N, C-alpha and C positions, 0 to 999 in steps of 0.2 A: 402551339401545336395541339393536335387532337390527342385525347387520351389513348394510350396504347398499353397492351398487357400481354403476358405470356403465362403459361402454366408452370409453376415452380414445384417440381417433384420433391419428395423427401427421400431421395435415393443416396444421400451422402455426397452428391456431386456439387461442384461450384458451377454457377451459370453466369455468363457474361451479360451484364446489363447495358453497359455503354462505355464509350471512350471519349477522351478529350485531348486535344493537342494544341499547345500554345495558349490555352485559355484557362480560366477558372470555371469549371463546370458546376452546374447546379441542377438538382433533380428533386421533385416532390413525388412521393409514392404512397400507395396503399397496398398492403399485403394482407390477404385474408385466407383462412382455411377453416374447416369445420372441426370442432372438438365435441364429440358426442352430438347433442342436439343444439349446440350453441356455436355461432361463428366466432373465431378469434380474429380481430381486426387490429391492424397496426397501421398508423399513419405517421409519416415522417418526412424529413428533408435531409438531404445529404449534399455536401459540397466537397469536391476534390480538385486539387491543384496540379496541373501538369508540372513535371520535373521534380515533384516532391511526393514522398510517401506519407501523405497527410490528409485527413478528412475532418470535416466538421459535421456532426450528425445531431439531429434533433428528432425525438421519437415520442409518440403518444400511444398509449394502449388503454384498455379498460379492464384492469384487474386480472390479466392473465400472466402466468409466471414467465420468467426469463427463458425457461425451457422452450417456449413456443415462438420466441422472437427470431427474426431473420438475423443472419450473421454476414458481415461485409468484409471484403478483402480488396486491397488496392495493389496493383502492380505498376510501377513506373519503369518504362522502357526508354527513357530519355526523351524522345520526341512525342511519345504518346503515353497516357496513363489509362489503365483499364480498371473498371469497377465491376466486381463480381459479388454475387449473393448466393447464400446457401441456406436451405431450410433445415430444421431439425430432423434428423433421420428417424423414420418410423411413424411420423404423424401423417395426417391426410394431406394429399397434394393440395396446393393452394394456388391463388392467382396473385401474381405480382404486377401491379398496374402503375404505370408511370403517368401521373396526372399532368405534370408540367416539367419541362426541362429546358435549359438554356446552355448553349455551347457544349452540348453532349450529343455525340453520335450514337443513337440507340442501337443496340444489338439484340435486346429482348430475348435473351436466352438461347439464341441460335447456336451458341458454342458452349459446351460443357467440359468439365475436367475434374477428375477425382483428386488430383494433386497439383497445386499451383506452383510448387517449389521448383519445378523443372521447366518453367515457361520463360526463364531469363528475366532480367531486370531486377528491381528491388521490390520484394514482396512484404506487405504488412497485413496481417490478419487481425481484425479488431474483435474484441470481446463483445458478446451480446449485451444489449442494453436491457436493464430491468424495466418494470412497468412504470406507468405514469410519465410525466414530462421530464426529460433530462436533456442535458447538453454534454456532448462528448467531443472533446477537441484533441485530436492526436491521442495521447495516452492520458488525457485529463477528463474526469467525469465530475459533474456537479449534481448532487442528489440531496434534496431536502436541505439545502444550505451548507452541506458538507462537500468538501473538494477532495476528490480522489485522483491520485496520479499512479497509473499502472494498475488500477482496480476500478471496477464499476460499482462497488458497494462500500463507499467510505463510511466508517462508523465514528468519525470524529470530524472536527472542523477542517482538519487536513490529515488525510491518510495516504501514505506513500508506500507502495510495494516496491522496494528496491533501495539502493544507496542514496544518501543525501550528501552533497558536497557544498560546504558553505565556509565562509571565513569566520563567522562568529554566531553564537547562539546566546540570547539573553533570556533568562527564566525568572519571572516574578515569583516572589515567595508568599503570595496571597494565600492565607489559610495554613501556612506552614510556620514553624518556629526554628530559627537558626540555633544550632546546638551549643551556644556559648553557656547554656545553663550548666554544662559540665564543670565550669569553673566556679559555680556558686558554692558557698560554704556548706549549704544543706544538701548538696548533691551526693548521693551515696555511690561511690565508686566501688564496683565489685572487686574483691580481692583476686589476685592471680590464681589462687586455689579454686575460687568459685568459677572463674573463667575456664580453667582447665577442666573442671568437672562438667561444665556445660558443653564444652567441645567434645569430651569423651561420650557424653550421653546423646547429643544431638547432631554432631558432625559439622557444626558451623558456629560462628560467633553469636553471642547474645544480641538480640535486636536486629539481626541480619537474616533475611530469608534463606532457606536452604537452596541448594543447586536445583533440586527437583521442582521446588516452587517457582524459581526463576525461569526454568525451562518451560513449564506449563503456562505460567501467567505473564511472562515477560518482565521487563524492568521499567518502573517509573523513574526517569532520570532525576527529576527534582527530589523525589523521596529518597532514592538510593544515594545521591550525592550528599544529602544531609546526614544520612545514616553513616556514610563513610567518614564525613567530617567529624561526627560524634566519636567514632572509633579513633580517629587521629588525635583528637583532643584528649581522649582517655589515655591513649598511648603516651602522650606528652606528660600527663600527670604521673603515670607509672615511671617514666624515664626520670622525671624530676625527683621522685621519691627514691628511686634506685641510686641516683647520683648523690643524694644526701647520705644514704647508707654507705656508699663507697667512701665519701669524704670522712664519715665518722669512723669507719674501719681503718682508713689511712691514718687518721689522727691517733687512734688507739695503737696502731702498729708502730708509729713514730715514737710514741711514749714508751712502749715496751722495748724498742730498739735502744733508746737512751738509757733505760734501766739496765739493759744487758751490757752495754758498753761500760757503765759504771762498775 
């Protein structure tokens, strides 16, 4: 097909780009608008599958913030899936150019809508993609070798915004020490009086972060599990010591009872 384009205003409205029915639609596009004296150019590819609210998107930019990038939405209406695009509100109007498409019936912005939620069908609005080359699959984003699910800015090898459901998690202890050192003869176990004083002064157990710190910084599960195991092992030592004292008191009590009976 020959290249086709339409003006994409920055009026806060969604514009219908194209539809597909019964096929896996593919489209390659260029979006550009002026920012001061410089043009902002985005080149990308997008695939959307009929009967599923699902897209695969690849995008390339040249150093412009995510604020300037186009945003896509997909509506599945059973037999037809619609692809919509929206520009950032308040920027200069730009040109959305379809370089190539396959199995897509182009609409080229001839229909606009301020709210897609009342159009019927299943609606999915996708987050804007950041700069550089990325791959966004459904709710998954790959950025600089990091994988994000539910987020476009993963800051670790795997970043998940939402719940995780799994049967098992295995954590390596590389760089960490299991707290069996608590049972070493040279380990100094705080007295219960010292623990009580620490709680009164700080409001939390020794070597455990405060509630405020956990709320602000989150919890490292490996580190926290090791700290909790340390507390459990210390608690076991306190329990053993208290049991010895109980046995000693019981012994003394039995001896006094025998003397009393005599």
